[in-house]
C-alpha positions in Angstrom: -125.7 -67.0 -99.4 -126.1 -65.1 -102.7 -128.4 -67.6 -103.2 -130.3 -66.3 -100.5 -130.0 -62.6 -101.3 -131.1 -62.9 -104.9 -134.2 -65.1 -103.7 -134.6 -62.3 -100.5 -134.9 -59.8 -103.2 -137.4 -61.3 -105.5 -134.8 -62.9 -108.3 -133.9 -59.7 -110.2 -132.5 -59.4 -113.6 -129.3 -58.6 -114.0 -130.3 -54.8 -115.0 -132.4 -54.8 -111.7 -129.6 -55.9 -109.8 -127.4 -52.9 -111.0 -130.7 -50.6 -110.2 -130.6 -52.3 -106.8 -126.9 -51.7 -106.3 -127.0 -48.0 -107.6 -129.9 -47.4 -105.3 -127.9 -48.8 -102.2 -125.0 -46.5 -103.0 -126.8 -43.6 -103.3 -128.2 -44.4 -100.0 -124.8 -44.7 -98.4 -123.8 -41.5 -99.9 -126.9 -39.7 -98.6 -125.9 -41.3 -95.4 -122.6 -39.6 -95.1 -124.1 -36.3 -96.4 -126.5 -36.3 -93.3 -123.4 -37.0 -90.9 -120.8 -34.5 -92.3 -123.7 -31.6 -92.0 -125.4 -33.0 -88.6 -123.3 -34.9 -85.8 -120.0 -35.3 -88.3 -118.5 -39.1 -89.2 -115.5 -38.2 -86.4 -118.3 -38.3 -83.9 -120.5 -41.2 -84.7 -116.7 -43.1 -85.1 -115.8 -42.0 -82.0 -118.2 -43.2 -80.4 -117.8 -46.9 -81.7 -114.7 -46.5 -80.5 -115.5 -45.8 -77.5 -117.8 -49.0 -77.4 -114.6 -50.9 -79.1 -112.9 -49.7 -75.4 -115.4 -50.5 -73.2 -115.8 -54.2 -74.9 -112.2 -54.6 -74.0 -112.8 -53.9 -70.8 -115.4 -55.6 -70.1 -117.7 -52.8 -68.8 -121.0 -53.9 -68.0 -124.4 -52.8 -69.9 -124.9 -50.1 -67.4 -121.6 -49.3 -67.3 -121.7 -48.9 -70.8 -124.4 -46.1 -70.8 -123.3 -44.3 -68.0 -119.5 -43.6 -69.6 -121.2 -42.9 -73.2 -123.2 -40.6 -71.6 -120.3 -39.2 -69.9 -118.5 -38.8 -73.1 -121.4 -36.8 -74.9 -119.6 -33.6 -74.8 -115.9 -34.8 -74.3 -113.2 -36.1 -76.3 -113.4 -39.6 -76.7 -109.6 -41.2 -76.1 -108.6 -44.7 -74.6 -106.8 -43.1 -71.6 -110.1 -40.8 -71.1 -112.0 -44.0 -71.5 -110.0 -45.9 -69.3 -109.5 -43.5 -66.7 -113.6 -42.6 -66.2 -113.8 -46.7 -66.3 -111.4 -46.7 -63.4 -113.3 -44.1 -61.8 -116.5 -46.0 -62.0 -114.9 -49.1 -60.8 -113.4 -47.8 -58.1 -109.9 -49.0 -59.4 -107.3 -46.2 -58.7 -104.8 -45.7 -61.9 -101.9 -43.7 -61.7 -100.8 -41.4 -64.7 -99.3 -43.5 -67.8 -100.6 -46.6 -66.3 -102.4 -48.2 -69.0 -104.9 -51.2 -68.8 -104.0 -54.8 -69.1 -106.9 -56.1 -70.5 
């Protein structure tokens, strides 16, 4: 894998490899700063969390799309995700009941 990555980069010297690593680090920092001043890192993390929950529940792509849209202006939590998923599928969920998947 390292050999392939090295070839992909054009077999850079040690100095060039350090420059590539530095640029990659700066790009990550820029991306983090951009997230902080726009939508926020937590919002992106919660969207990822929501998709993980939906994958556990074996939601279809159309269900995922609809539920992600639903949560665009709402706080994501496991219980809220299970509740909207259950409503979408017509599965009754009593208060305090947890997903069994």
